[in-house]
C-alpha positions in Angstrom: 36.3 31.9 23.1 36.7 32.1 19.4 35.0 34.9 17.5 33.0 33.3 14.6 33.3 36.6 12.6 37.0 36.5 13.0 37.3 32.9 11.9 34.8 32.8 9.1 34.4 36.5 8.2 31.4 38.8 8.1 29.3 40.0 5.2 26.1 41.6 4.3 23.3 39.1 5.0 21.7 37.3 2.2 19.1 38.0 1.2 19.8 41.6 2.1 17.7 42.7 5.0 17.2 45.8 7.1 17.3 45.3 10.8 15.1 46.9 13.5 17.6 49.7 13.8 17.0 50.7 10.1 20.5 49.5 9.0 21.5 46.6 6.7 22.0 43.4 8.7 25.2 41.5 8.6 25.9 37.8 9.0 28.9 36.1 10.4 30.3 32.7 11.3 28.6 29.6 10.1 25.6 31.6 8.9 27.8 33.7 6.7 29.2 30.5 5.1 25.7 29.1 4.5 24.6 32.3 2.9 27.8 32.4 0.8 27.1 28.9 -0.5 23.6 30.0 -1.7 25.0 33.2 -3.3 27.6 31.2 -5.2 25.2 28.5 -6.4 22.4 30.9 -7.4 24.6 33.4 -9.2 24.9 32.9 -13.0 28.3 33.2 -14.6 28.7 36.6 -16.3 26.1 38.1 -13.9 28.8 40.0 -11.9 30.4 42.6 -14.1 33.7 42.7 -12.3 33.9 39.0 -11.7 32.3 37.4 -14.7 33.5 33.8 -14.0 31.8 33.8 -10.5 28.8 31.6 -9.8 27.4 28.1 -9.9 24.9 28.8 -12.6 22.1 26.5 -11.4 19.5 28.4 -13.4 21.0 26.9 -16.5 19.0 23.8 -15.6 15.7 25.5 -15.9 13.6 23.7 -18.5 15.8 20.6 -18.3 14.1 17.3 -17.6 14.1 16.1 -14.0 16.0 12.9 -14.7 19.2 11.2 -13.4 21.4 12.8 -16.1 20.3 16.4 -15.2 20.6 15.8 -11.5 24.2 14.4 -12.1 25.1 17.6 -14.0 23.7 19.7 -11.2 25.8 17.8 -8.7 28.9 18.4 -10.8 28.1 22.1 -11.1 27.7 22.4 -7.4 31.0 20.6 -6.6 33.0 22.6 -9.2 31.7 26.0 -8.2 32.1 25.5 -4.5 35.6 24.1 -4.9 36.5 27.2 -6.9 34.7 29.9 -4.9 34.3 28.8 -1.3 37.6 28.0 0.3 36.2 27.9 3.9 34.5 24.5 3.3 35.4 21.0 2.1 32.5 19.1 0.6 31.9 15.7 2.1 29.0 14.8 -0.2 26.4 16.3 -2.6 23.2 14.6 -3.4 20.6 15.8 -5.9 17.3 14.0 -5.7 13.8 14.6 -7.1 11.7 16.9 -4.9 8.9 14.7 -3.6 6.6 17.7 -3.4 7.3 19.2 -6.8 8.0 17.0 -9.9 9.6 20.0 -11.6 12.3 20.5 -9.0 15.2 18.8 -7.4 16.6 19.1 -3.9 20.4 19.4 -3.5 21.7 18.5 -0.1 25.3 19.4 0.6 27.3 18.1 3.6 30.5 19.9 4.2 33.2 20.6 6.8 34.2 24.0 7.9 37.9 24.2 7.3 38.7 26.3 10.3 36.9 24.2 12.9 36.2 20.8 11.1 32.6 21.2 12.2 30.2 19.2 10.0 27.4 21.2 8.4 24.5 20.5 6.0 22.5 22.8 3.7 19.7 22.0 1.2 18.3 24.0 -1.6 15.7 23.6 -4.3 16.7 23.7 -8.0 13.8 24.5 -10.3 13.6 22.3 -13.4 10.9 21.4 -15.9 9.3 18.0 -15.8 
C-alpha cells in the first residue's frame, strides 16, 4: 500500500494546531495538498520575507465589487498562483460565483487532479469582497 505522506509529503497542519499530546499536528497526503492550496491562495505576495513572490493574494479583492469582472480576476489569480506554487495538482476547473448567503463574498470552487494518483479532488473557499 502506498504511503500518502511519501507520495504527497508532510507538513505542519494549517491552521496550526496542537494535538492531544501537546505537540504541533502534521498533515499528510491529500489533506496536506488541500491545506497547501489554502495557504497559497490566502497568502499575500511580499508577506513571506524569504519568498516575497509567494502567494495568491486574494485579499487584494477586498473592497472590490462583487460583479462578474471581479470574479473573473479572482479566477485568474487562483489559476496563476496554483500553477506556479502547487506542482502536485493540475487544475481541471475553477469557478467563482456569488455567495448566496453573503452578498459581499464570492465562493471559489476548484476541481483538480492529484498528479501522483490522478485522483479527482474538489475544494471551496470563500473570498471576502465588498458589495
